[in-house]
N, C-alpha and C positions, 0 to 999 in steps of 0.2 A: 298339654298338662303344665299348669303353673306350679309354683312352689307350694302354695296352700293345698292344691289338689294332690300333689305327691305326698305331702305330710299326712293328710287325711287318709289317703289310700293305704299307705304303709302302716299307719297306726291302727287302722281297722283290721287289716289282715293279721297283723301281729297280735292284736288283742284276741281275735277269734281263736287262733292257734294256741295262745297261752292259756286262755280260759278252758279250752277243751282238754289240754294236757293236765291242767291243775285239778279239774273236777274228776279226772280219771285216775289220779295218782294213787288212790287207795285200792284199786283193783288188784287182785292177786292173780298171778300167772303160774304159780308153783303148787298151790294147795289143791285140795280135792275138788274145788270148784273153779279151777283156773280157766278152763276153756269156757265155762259158762260166764265168768266175769269178763273175759276178753271179747268173746264173740257175741254175747247177749246182754252185756252190761249188768251181769249178776241177776237178770230178770227183776230189775228194780226201777224201771222207767215209769214215771208218772204220766198222766194223760196229756198234760201240756207239752212235755218233752216229746212224747210220741207224736202229737199232732203237728208241731212245728217241724220236727225231724222228717216226717213224711213229706211235708210240703217242700222243705229245703232240699231233700234228696231228689224230689221229682222235678222241681222247677230249675231249669238251667238254660244254657244258650240254645238248647233244642227249641225252647219256647221263645226266648228273646230274639233269636236269629231266624229259626225255622217257622215258628207259628206267626210271629209278627210279619214275616215275609209273605206267607200265604195269605194273611189278612190284607196286606197291601196289594196283592195280586187279585185274581178274580174271586177267591173264596170269601173274603171279608169275614163277617160274623159266623159263617158256617163252620169255620175252623174252631170256634169256641165250643163246639160239641164235644171235642176231646176233653174239655175241662168240666162242662156242666153235666155231661153224662157220667163223668168220673165221680161226681158228687153222689149221684144215686148209686153207682157201683160201690163206692166206699161204704155206704149205709148197709147194702146187702152183704158185703164182705164181713162187716162187723158182727152180723148176726147169723151168717151161714158158715163161713170158713173158720173165722177166728176161734169160736168155742171149741171146735174139733181140734184145731192145731194146738191151742194152749192146753187142752185136756191131755193130749198125747205127749206133751213135753218135748217136742221135736226141736232140733237146732236149725234144720234146713228144710225147705219144701221138698226136695228129692227124698229126704229121709222118710217122709210120710208114705211114699210109694212102696218102700220096702215092707212097712207094716201092713199096708192094705193089699199090695199085689205081690211083689217078690224083689229080691236083691238086684236082679238084672234090670228091672224097670228103673230102680233108683240110680243105677250106674249110667244108663242111657240118658236119663234126664240130666244128671249131674254133668256129664261130659258135654252134651249138646248145649246146655246152659252156659257152661264155662266158655266154650268156643264163641258163642254168640255174644255173651256179656263182655268179654275182653276185646274181641275183634270189632264189634259194632258200636254199642252205646258208649263204652268206655273211651275208645279211640275217637268217636264222634264228638263227645263232650269236650275232650282235650282240644281237638281241632277247632270246633266252633267257638270255644272260649278264647282260644288264641286269636281267632279272627276278629272278635269284638274288641279285645283288649289292645291288640297290637296296632289297630287303626289309630289309637290315641297316643301311641309312643313312637310314631314314625320319626326317624332321624335321631332318636335318643339312644344312648348306649349305657351299659352298666358292666363294669369290669371288662371293657373291650368288646362286649357282645351287643349286637344290634337288637334293641327291644322291639323294633318294628317288624322283626322277622317271625314268620309263622312257626318255624322250627324252634327258635329260641323261646317263643311264647309257650309252645307245647311242653318243653322241658321245665320251664318255671312252674306252670300249673300242675303238671304231673308230680314233680318232686315235693311241692308244698303240700299237696293232698296226702302223699305217702307218708310224710313226717308224722302227722298226728294219728293216722290210722295205725301205723307201725307201732307207735308208742302206747296209745291209749285204747285202741279197739273201738267197739260200738259206743261206749259211754263218752269217749272223747268226741266222736262224731255227733252224738245227740246234743251235747252241750254247745258245740260249735254251730250246729244246725239251728239252735234256738236263736242265736244272735243273727245268723245269716238269713234265716227265714223271715225274721222281723224286718231286717234292713232291706231285704228283697222287695217286700210288699210296699214299704215306705218309698224306696227308690223308684219303683214302678209307678206309684201314685204321683211322685214329683214329675216324672216325664209326662204322664197323662195330663196333669193340670197345666203344665207349661205348653204342651201341644194344643190343648183347647184354647189357651190364652192366645197362642200364635194364630190359630184359626180365626179367632174373633177379630184380630187386628190385621189380617192378611188382605192384600189388594184383590178385590173381586175379579178384576181382569186376569190375574194370574191364577186364581182358583178355578174359574169357570171351565177351562179346558180339561180339568181333571175329573169332571163329573162323569158318572157312569152313563148318564143320559144328558142331552144338551141342557145347559143351564145358562140363563142370561145374567151377565154381570150386574145389571140393574136390580134383578131380583135378590141377588146375594148382598147387595149394598145395604139394604135395610133390614137384613135378617140377623137374629141373634146367633150365638155360637152353636147351640144345638140344632137350630133350624138350618144353619149352614151345613152342619154335618149331615142332616137328613136330606137336604136338597142335592148335595154333591154325590151322595151314595145311594140315591133312591133308584127306582126302576123296578121292573118285574122281577120275579124270583130267579130268573136265569142270569141277570146281570147285577142287580142291586146288592151292594156290599153289606147292607144292614139286614139281610134275610138269612135265616138259619137253614133254609132248604134250598138245595140245588137240583137241577134236572137229573133224571136217571142216567143220562149220557155223560154226566160230569166224570172226568177221569180220576178224581180223588175222593170226593165225598158226595156221591149221588144220594138222593133221598132214600134209596133202597138200603144204603149203608146205615142210615139212622134207625131203620127198623131192625136190622140184624147185625150187619157186618161190624159196626163200630163197637158193639157191646163185647165182642170177642177179645180184641186187644185190651179193652178196659178191664174186663174181669181177670184176664191173665196178668196184666200189669199190676193191678192193685191188690189182687188176692193171691197170686201164685208166683210173683216175681221176687226172687230172694232179696234183692237189694232194697226193695220197698218193704216187704213183709218182715224183714229181720227186725225192724223197729217194733212192730207189734208183738213179735215173739219174745221181745225183751220186756214186755209189760209186767208190772208187779202183780196184777190180777186181771181177770176177764173184764170186770167193770171199768178199770183204768184203761185197758186197751181199747174197749169199745168207745169210751168217752174220747180218747185221743183220735180214733179213726173218724168219728162223727165230727169232731172239731176240725180235722183236716178237710172233711167234706165241705164244711161251711167255708173254709178259706178258699177252696177250689172255685166257689162261686164268684170270688173277687178277681181271680186271675185274668179273665178276658178283659176286664176294665183297665188293667195295667199292662196288658200285652197286645190284645187283639185291636182294641180301639186305637191305641197309639200307632199300630201298624197301618190301619186305614188312614189315619191322619198324616202319616209319613208320605203316603201317595198324594194326598190332597195338597200338602204343603211344599214338599221337596221333590217333586217329580223329576226336575232337571238333575238333581244330585243322583237320583236312582239311575237316570240315563247315563251319567258319567261313570257310575260304577259298572253299568252294563258294558260300556266300551272296554273297560279293563277285562271284564269276564269274557267277552267275545274274543278279544285279542289273545288272551291266554289259551282259549279253546283252539283258535286257528293256529297259534304257534305250536300247539300240541299235535293236532291232527292234520294240519295242512300248512306246514312251515314254508313250503315252496310258494304258497299263495300270498303269504304275509307281506313281502316287500312291495307287491303290486297294489295293495289296498290303499284307499284314499286316507287322508289324515283324519277324517271323521271317525274312522273305525280303529284308530290307534290312540292310546292314552296320552294325555298332555304331559310331555316330559318336564314341564316347568311346575307341575302341581306336586307339592311335597307329600301329599297323601298317596301318590302312586309310585313312590320311589322303589319300594320293594317289589311291586307288581311288575314294573318295567325290568328290574333285574331278573325276575323269574322268566319273563318273556324272552329276554336276551339269552338266558341260559338255555332255554328250550330250543331256540333257533340255532344256537351254536352247537348244541348236542346233535341236532338234525344234520349238521354238516358232516359229522363223522360216522353217523349210522343212519340207516333208512328210517324215515318217519313212520309213525304208527299208522298202518293202512287198514284201520278197523272201522273207519267212520267216513260218512259223507256229511255235507252241511245242509241244514234245513233252515227255513225262514218263513215268516208270515207275510201276508199281503201288505200290511202296514210297514213292515221292515223293508220290503221291496220298493214301496213308494218313497221311503226316506233315502234309500241307498241303491238306486237303480243300476249305476255303473258297477258297483262292487258285487251286486247280485248276479250280474251277467258273468263276471269272472268266476263266481262260485259255481254257477251252472256248468261252465266249461270245465272247471276243476272236477266236479262230481262226475261228469261224463267221462273224463280221462281216467279217473280212478276206477270206474266201473268197466272201462273198456267199451263204452257205448258211443254211438255217434252223437255229435253235438246237436241239440234240438234246433230245428229250423225256425227262423223268424225272431229269435231273441234280440237281434241287433236292428230290427226294423224300426224306423222312425215312429215315435208315438206308441210303441208297444205298451200295453196296460200292465200294471203290477200284477193283476190277477192272471194274465197270460204268462208272466214270468214264473209265478208260483205254480201254475199248471204244468209248465215245462219241467220245472224242478221236481214236482210230485211224480211225474212219470219216471224220472230217474230214481226217486226214493222207492217207488214200487219195485224197480229192478234191484235196488240195493237190498230190499227186504227178501226178495227171492234168493239173492246170493248170500243172505245172512250177514250183510254188512250193516252195522248200526248207523244211526244218524245222530248228529249233534245240532241242537237248535240254537241259533243266534237270537238274542233278545234285545228289545229296546230299553228295558229297565231291569236292573238287578234287584229283585225284591228282597233277597236275603240281606241286603244292605240297609233295610228300612230302619231297624232300631239303631245301628251304629250311626246312621245319618241323623236321626233325631238327637242323639247325644252330641254329635258334632255341632249341630245348628242351634240347639236349645240351651245347652249348658255353657255358661261363660267360663272361659279359662281363667284360673287363678282365684275363683271364688271359694273353692273348697267343695262346692256342690257337685261338680263333675267328679272329683275324687271320691266322694261318698257314693254316688250312683255307680261308678265303675267298680268301686270296692264291693258294693252289694252284688253286682253281677258277677264279679270275680269270685266272691264268696259262694254264690250259687253254683258256679262251675266247680269250685274246689269241693263243695259239700256233696254234689252229685257224684263227683269222681271218687271222693272218699267212701261214699256209700257203696259204690260198685266194687272198689278194691276190698273193702271189708267183707262184703257178701261173697265175692268170688274166692277170697282166701278161706272163708268159712266153708264153702262148698268143697273146695279141694281138701282141706284138713279133715272135715267130718265125713264127707261122702266118698272120698277117694283114698286118702292116706290111711284113715282109720280102718277102712275095709281091707287094705293091703296089710296093715299092721295092727290087728285088734288089741294088742296089749300096750299100745302107745300110751304113755302117761300124759297128764294134763299139761305139764310144761313143754313136753315134746310137741303136742298138738298146737300149742300157742306159738312155739318156735317155727313150726312148719307154716302156720298161718302168716307169720311175719315175713318169712322168706318169700311166700307167694305174693305178698303185697309188693315187694320190691320187683320180683320177676314180672308180675302182670303189668305193673305200671311202666316198666321198661318196654315190654312188648307193645303196649298201647301207644306210648310216646313215639316209637319207631313207625307204627302204622299211621298215626294221626296226620302227619304232614302230607301223606299221599292222598288223603281225602280232598285235597285242594284240586285234584284232577277233575276237569269238567265232566268226565264220563259218569261220575256218581250221581249227577242230576239233582243235587240239593241234599242237605243233611237230614231234614225232616223226613223226606221220602225214603232216603237210604236206610234210616233206622227202622221205620215202620215196615218197609218191604222185607227186610231180613227177619224181623220178628215173626212174620207170617209163616216162616218155615217151621216154627216150633209152637207158637201160641195156641192155634186152634186145637192141635192134638193134645197139648198139656191140659187145656181147659176141659176138653171132653173127658179125658181120663180122670181128672179130679172130680168132676161132677158125678161121674159114675161111682167113683170111690167113696164119695160122701153120701150120695143120695140112693144109689142102687146097691144095697148091702149084700146081695147075693151074686153080684157080677163076678165072673171067674177071674182068677189071678192073672191069666194070660192077657186080659184086656189091657193091662198097663203097657206091656211091651208092644202089642199090636197097634194100639193107638199112637204111641210115640214114634214108631217107625213108619207107619202108614202116612202120617201127615206130611212130612217133608217130601216124600216121594210124590204124593198127590199134588201138593202145592207147586212143586217144580214142573210137574207134567202140565198143569194148567197154565202156569206162567210162560212156558216155552212150548205150548201146544202146537203152534204153527211151525215148529222146527223138528217135530217128531216124524221120522220117516214113515211114509204110507198113510199118515194122518194129517200132515202139515198143510196139504192143499185143500182140505175140506172146509165147508162153511162152518161146521161145528168148531174146528180148530181155530179158525179166525175169530169166531165169537168168544171163545174161551180166552184167547190171548189178549183180547181187547178189554177184558174185565178189569175194573179198578181193583187194587190190591185188597181193599176191604171186602169186595164181593168175592174175591178168591178165598179169603179167610172164611167167609160164610159157607161157601161150597164145601171146603175141606172140613169145617166143623160138623156140618150135618152128615156128610158122608161117613166120617169117623164115628159119630154118634150112632148112625145106622148100623155100621159093622159091629160096634160094641153091643148094641141092642140084640142083634142076631146071635152073637156069642152068648149073651145072657139067656136067651130063650132056648138055645140048643143045649147048653151045658151049664146050668146054674149051680152055684155052690150049695152044698147041703145045708150050711148054716153060715151066718155072717161072721166075718173075721173079728176076733177080739183085739182091739187096738190097745196099746199101752196107756196107762193112766199116771199122770204126774200128781202125786198126793199133796205136794207142796203148793199147788196152784189153787187160788181161790176162784172158783168157777161161778160164783153168784153174779147175776146181772141185776140192774136196778131199773125202776120205772122211768127215771129222768132220762136215761140213755135212750130208751125207746121213744120218748116224747121229742127229744131233740133230733133224733134220726128222722122221725116223721116230719118235723118242721123243715129240715133241710130238703126233703123230697118235695114238699109243697112249694118252697121257695124256688127250687129248680124248675118245676112245672110252670110257675109264674113267669120266670125269665123267658122260658120258651114261648109262652103265650105272647109276651111283649114283642119278641124279636122274630116270631115265626114267619 
């Protein structure tokens, strides 16, 4: 970071926070509408504020780190389904859920459950949502934001604190977000989001353009080995930039990175998930997730809210071009840098789970101590090795590797096989030291040990040749010149996205606690008291998330994107099923709310750990269930919960539908132009799928 970069970075962050606080200065916290002003921006948000705020709240380092990393890896454009399917989902939400929510005048999504079902259903959803929201996405956004930002501050200090430290980065991000949420509530968030959402899209476009420019000028001999199928350097030499992109990432649907569809056996986004599974987290996230829907609940009218949601849907169509395509290009352009990042990741993993093995590793599997980018990683590795001297190491995992990894590091792989055998108390596999033993044979020997580890319920940790989560940070490092100010702007945009998402989560979690928990315990609480409780929660929740966040650096979590999506599965299918019944099945009994919310986490956990259930774990069915991708698990849970609720409706229907409350101050008229633009977004989405299918 040069002086110009630092100036631009600090100026942008300061401007965002200042404008957010200035625009929210007129909000009242003591009057009769204090809670409405603080938590819902006085229900006065216009469509463009709603639209940009939805995008800024959504896009964060979950996308810039997680999604671009998955794109650089085997998924490629398939990961864009999270964005493009969201566009269609948003259009449906605008016309299915939003009219009902605005008509009832609710502050929170759990509040609707009390009106439709009962108070206990509201409490169950409120508590489970708070636990997941604070412990998973909030902590994950803080950690992944610190991961991106701190890479560019290695070796720099502020007030004696190392800005390259993940822990210091977590505290900076968390506290900055808490400042304007604490002071200004939702309105401060919305105005800050307007600036951050705009800068985010511009910054992403800058990276995409520079990456394409780098691809056009790259040496064909360096590019050729990164093709998903063999590519001749001579063919690349005369090709244009988009032709190079196509040639390097072509191939059939199982390997080509420009395909939207993956085989049914894909562990993350099989084609079956596109049919059902992926719709479930999408509808939950965009229609029933408090930290997203709180913006729409603050709309000044139904028409304004619908316009804002449809506008956000259009912006979602742009995101893969500024996140996913650059991720693919990061693999094509800077595969060696991803390999260097993998060396660090592997070393940290071994230092955590196999510290006694670390000293014997070859230099190829240890980070370069002279590289300034690895300063803090080496410190963390040394700290873990030193800690292992005073206490037993974590004996919860064995090491896993691919055939390609074994071919690259045969000597180290033999040491790992011996380590795994010793950890499991098994005999050392015969023949691994034979002259000329093939990498496939080394993998086969290790796989036999992994099967034993699975039987003993010992997890495995995989060593990789490339750290794909480093894709976007590597692009920033290589494409943006230090001292030009451009790096400062792009980092400020990403930093703003992190802070914006975090602020949204803090605002929504404090709203849920104040309105769904505290007000239920103290029904006579005044408006100022509710706002005060909300502000206290902002501080408390951000402190919890900051303390949790650095722990996500542990390799056992397997990547931020998967970590977030996996844990959402414990609540999202059940919540979606319950709300669909609440909105569409008017005579569904009140008990459906509690049954659906409690059944889903039990069912999801049973499927996820089916192979560990006594008397069931050894069966073929248990193995089949345990191997399902998390999106397939969501689909199974969703349909089972729907089936149970349908039976309850048939056995004991309500004599008449529930009378929901009505907010007389809300203008519930819709307009023809909103429907037209919604249809246009759906058509555009289908067109993009046709091109990349």
